[in-house]
N, C-alpha and C positions, 0 to 999 in steps of 0.2 A: 504493500500500500504505499502510495507517495503523498496521500493527502495530508498527513502530519506535517509535511514539509511546508505547507501552504499556509496562508494567514486564516485565522479563524473567521468564519463567516461574520462575527460581530464586528470585526474590524474593516470589512469591505467598504462601509460608507465613509471611512476615513481616507481611503485610497485616493489619489488624485487622478485626473483623467489625463495621464501622460500621452497616451496615444493621440488624443484629439489635439494637444498642444503641439505634438510632433507634426501632425498632418496641418493643422492650423491654416485651413482655407478660410478665406472671408466672403461674406455674402449670405442672401437670405436663405439659400439651399446648401450652404456649406456642410451643415451636420449631416443631412441625407447623403450628400456626395461622399463623405468620409465613411459613412456606414456602408455605403455601396461598395467601397474600395476594399474595406476590411472584410466584409462578407464574401465578396468574390475571391479574396486570397484564402479565406479560411476554408471555403468550400472547393477552391481550384476550379471555379466555375467562370462564366463570362461576365464582363462588366455590364453588358447590355442586359443580360438575363436578370441580374441581381438588382438593377436600378429600380425595377417595377416594384420591388418589395418594400422601397423607401419612398414611394411617391415622388419619383424624379425621373426625367427622361434621360436617356443614354447621351443624347447630344449635350444636356446640361453638365453630365459628368464630365464628358470630354472637354467641354468649354473651360471648366474649372481648372481641369489638369493642364491644359494647355496654357492658360493665362497665368497660374500660379505655381505651375509644376516645378519650376527651378529652384524656388526658394523652399518649397515643401522637401524636395529631395534633398537639399542640404541639411534640414534638420533630421530627416530620416537616417541620412549617412553619419550624422554626428551621434544619434543613438546607437548605431551599430558599433561605432568606434568605443563609445563609453562602455557597452556590455564587454567588448574584447579587452579594454584597458582594465576593467575591475576584475575580470578573470585572470589577467596577466599581471597583477599587482605584485610588485616586488621583482618581476623579470627585467633584467637589463639587456641581456643579449637573446635573440631569437633566430631560429632557422624560418625562412619563409619560401613559399612556393608561388610562382607566379604562371597564370594561365589565363586562356579566355574560353567562354563558351558562346555558341551561336544560337540565336533564336530566329528562326524562319518563319515567314508567313507566305500565304498564297494569295495572290491578287495583284493590284497595280503597283508597280515598282516606285519607289521614292528616290528621286535623283539627288545626289550629293550628300546623302545621309548614311545609307547603308554601307557596310564595308565589304559587301560582295559588289561585283561588277554590275550585276543586274538590279542591285538595289532592294533585294527581296530578304536581306537579313541584316541583323546587327550583332557585333561582337561586344560582349561585356567581359572585361578584364578585371581580375581581382588578385589580390595578394593575401595569402593565408598562411596562419602557422598552427601547428598541433600542440596543444598543452592540456595534460591531464586528461587525455582521451577526447578532448574537444577540439574541433576544426574551427578557428576564430578567424572572421573577416576583418582584415586590417584596413585594405586600401581597395578602392574601385575607380574604373574609368570605362568610358563608353568609347569604342573605336569608331571613328568615322572615316570617310573618304579623305585621303591627303595625310592620315596620321600613320607614321611608320611603327615599325616594331620596336625600335629603340625608343621612341617617343613614349610608348605604352610602358615599357620598363621603368624609363626615367620617372615618370609621372607617378607610378605606384611605389617605387623605392622612395621617392621624395616624401610620400604621404606617410610611409612607414617611419622614416627617421624623423619626421617632424611629430610624431607621435612620442618620441623620446627613446626609440629602441636602436640598439646597435645590431647590424645585421651579422650574424655569425657565419651563415650559409644561405645562398640564394640557389634555388633549383627551377629550372625551365625545361619545358618540353621542346621537341624538334622543331615545331613551328616558329620558335624565336631564333633559330639559328641564322644569324647574319654576322658578318664582320663588325658592323656598328654596334650591335648588341653585346658581342664578345668583347669589343673594345671597352664598353662600359661596364660590364660585370667584372672585368679583370681587376677592379679595385677592391673586390670581395673574394671570399672563398665561394667557388661556384662549381655546379654540375648542370651542364645543359645536354639536351638530346640532340643527336646529329643525325640527319638523313644519311643512310649508308650510300645511297646514290650519289650524294654530293662528294664524299670523301673516297669511294669506290674501293674500299677495303672490305674483301669477302673472306675474312679468315680471322682466327683469335689473333688480337692484336693489343699491345700495350706499348706505346712509345711515343715520341714526339712527332707533331704534325703541325704544318702551316696551311693556312687557307690560301686558296687560289682563285679568288674572287675576280672576275673580269671587270668589275665595276670599281675596283680599287687599285691604286698604285701599289707598286712592290713594297714599298716602305709603309703602306698602310695595312698590309695583311698582318694576321694574328697568329702567334704561335702558342700551341697548347698541348696537353697530353691527350692523346686519343686513346679510347678504350673501345674495343670491339669484341662482342661476344655473341655466341650463337645459341639458338634454341630450336629444338624440334617441334615441328607442328604437324598434326595429321589432318590431311585434306582428301577427302573422298578415299579413305582407307590407305593413303600413301603417305609415308613420312617425308616431310620436306625440311631442309635446314634453312632457318631464316636468321639473318645477321641484323644487330642492333649496335648502335655506337653512341658513345657518351664523350664529351669533351670536359676537361676539369683542370684545374690547377692544384688539386689536393694531392698531398705526398702521402697516400695512404695505399694498402695493399688493394688490387683490382676489385676483389670480392667485396671488400668493405665500402669501396666508393660506389658499386652498383647497388648494394644493399641499402646504403644511405640515400640514394637517389629515389629508390622505390619508397622508402620510409617517409620522405619529406614531400614527395609529390604526389603519391596515390591518393591521400585524403582530400585533396582539392577535387577530384572527379567527384568524389562522394558528395562533397558539398554543393557542387553545381545540380546534381540530380535532387539533392533535397530542397534547394532554393526553387527549382522548377516545380516541384511538388506543391509549392504554395503560390505560384505564379498563375494569376488569372489570365483569362483571355479576353481580347478586344478585336473589333474589327478595325479600329482605328490604326493608321500607319503613321500617326505623327510622332515625331522623335521625342519631344518632351513628355507624352503620355506613356510611350512604351518604356522610356527610362524610369518614370516614376513607379510604375507597376513592379518593375524588376527590382528596384531598390526596396519597395515596400516588401516584396517576398523576402529580400535579404534580411529585412528587420524580423519577419517571422521566423526565418531560419536561425537567426542569432538567439532568439528567445528559446527555440527549440533545442539549441545546443547546451543550454545550462541545465536542462533535465534529461539529456540524451542518456546519461548513465544509469537512469532509473525508469526510463520510459521511452517506447520506441515512436517513431514518428506519428502513425496513425493512431497510436494509443494517445499521443499527444494532443491530437485532433478530438478524441473521445473525452479527454480531460477538460477540454474547454467546454463541452456540453455537461458533463457530470458535476461540475463545480456548482451549477445552479439548477438542480433538478427541479425546483419548483417553478422554474421559468419555462419549461419545455413546451408549454402550450403557445408560448411566443418564441419560438426557437431563434428566429433571426436576432430579435433584440438581446435574447439571452447570451447568444454567441458574441454580441458586440460587447456586452457588459463584462462577459468573461475575459475577453482579451484585454480590457483595460486593467481588470484584476490582475492577470497574469503578468503584464508588464511591470506593475509595480511589485509583484511577488518577486521578479528577478531581482530588484533593487535589495528587498529584505533578504533574499536568499544568498546574494552576493557578500552582504554586510555580516553575515554570521560567522 
């Protein structure tokens, strides 16, 4: 039972409306818009579908999000950082993993905003760290056309450093393998995935390697330690040897480097799956709106991480309902109140 960890029901009236202050939309329909967004996240449903439950039109929700979304996003990100900072209290050095996830929609392309050439998707990049079994979100950026991979890495690293942390190790997947990224991360201890096709080493290898990018001069190339290892894969009842490569500046045995890469990087994939589990749907292709709902889903994920050790993700959803059993006749409003309770529960839980 995890209920004893939660505030007693008599204390609920004393709990502030933190989520409302985080969303902080202004206008006559602001509260209805906020309830719509929260409910859609909680149910992993569409904004358009949930809006009718709160007597507001889908277009009104979109208008509020598009006009005030930038300011609201900043407040939501601040809440995510606060939860992570409270959990990491006392930590000075951390290992971080940087990666991006793509959210694609089907419909009319949006020029100049999507990170894909056709404009049907956006990449959301994050920096995370794992602490006490929890994968914590530290930094966030939306990739748009014209933003380079090293731009993404620099922005995320700057956000992490601004939080007061020293980066002990930075880990990235092969999608970030460029000369400019390598030049930047060389100031840290790093491990980065390398496309085997780029280095063309198809055998077990542990040695020095230098990039040969045609886009850079000879004195701009980067030298690093290249590790190549194989793994057997069974495809259609036939075994095939597949090679993987990593670049690093660590002076550790090969097996330890590869193990460390997986240990630091793997959790970020899980975090994206859990974020998307709280991500609502919408027919809108507006940049601000889509960024807003993704960041709001990140807030839900951050709340979930606090209880991850004692409750699963779907149980976490159920917990939101079970906290107020007497309100189940009005389930939508019950869930909205429960979320406000849970957010403040996080503060009480972290201060224990």
